[in-house]
N, C-alpha and C positions, 0 to 999 in steps of 0.2 A: 501396538494395536490401537487404532483410534477409538475413542469412547463412542457409544451409540449416539447417534444424532450429530456428531461432530463432522466437520468438513476436513478434507485433506488439503494441506497448503502445498501448492506447487509453485516453485520460484522459477521465473524465466532466467536463462543464462545471463542476460544482461544485468540482472540485479546485483550480481557480484561486482561489476564495474561501477554501478551506481554507488554502492556502499564504500568503494575505495575513495570517493570524494567526500565522504563524511568521516569525521574524526572517530577513531576506534572506540573511544569512551562511550559512544552512543549506540554501538552495534547491538549489544545485549538488551538495552532498553527498547530499541526499535523491534527486535525480535520478540520480546516479552509482550509489547503492546499489540503486535500483529497476532500473536497466539490469543491474547485475551480478547481482542476485538473481532477476530475473524473466524475462529473455530466454530462458533455457534452463531446462527443467524446473521451471516455476513452481508445479506441483502436486505436487512431491516434498517431503515434510517435511525440514527442515534445522534447524540450531540457532536461526536467527533467522527461520524461516518455518514457520508451523504452520497446519493446517487447523482452522477454528473449528467447534465442535459445533452451537451454536445462537446465532445473532445476530438477534433479533427486530427490533431498531431499524434495524440497518444492512443486513440481508439480503445478507450477503456470505459467501463460502466460505473465504477465506484471509486471513492477516495476515502482513506482513513487518515485522519489528522492525529499526530502524536508527538511526544517529546516536550521538552521545555517550551512553553508558549506555543504549542501546537505547530512548531516550525517544520517538522518532518511531514512528508506526504507519501502515502503508500497508495499506489494506484493498482487496481485489480478488477478482474471479471469473476463472476460466479457462474458456475455450471452445475445447476441443481441435478441434472440427469446423472452426472458422474459424481456428484457430491463433492465438488472440488472448487477451491478458490485459487485462481491463477494470479499470482503476484507478478505484475509486468514491469513496475517501475517504482523506484524509491527516490524521492528528491527532498530538496531543502527549499523552503519558501522564505524569502527575505523581502519584506514589503510587497511590492507588486511583482517581483521577480521569482520565478520558479526554476531552479537549477537541478537538472537530473544528470548525474555524473558531472561532466565539466561543461555541459551545454545548457543554455537557457531555452526553455520550452514555453510556449504560449498555449493557454487553455482556451 
């Protein structure tokens, strides 16, 4: 049962495939940082959480940066009405390149 005031985390089916492109050693770290950063106030800007102005290819509202050197990106939307955070994609940022799964994505 979620704590009062906490959001439900809903993972899109594609996220499983995105994680397959990331070394298993980082999966629990990513999950822990998602829970720490998105269960409460997921739509409040913070140092590692920002609202995206325009993301044509991904169609997401928010980005959470996590992991060593903030190299992992978690893309999500917030539905305050249903009190849910829908996690749509998880990727790896290397320099100017963003890889989601095995594909490069432009923001």
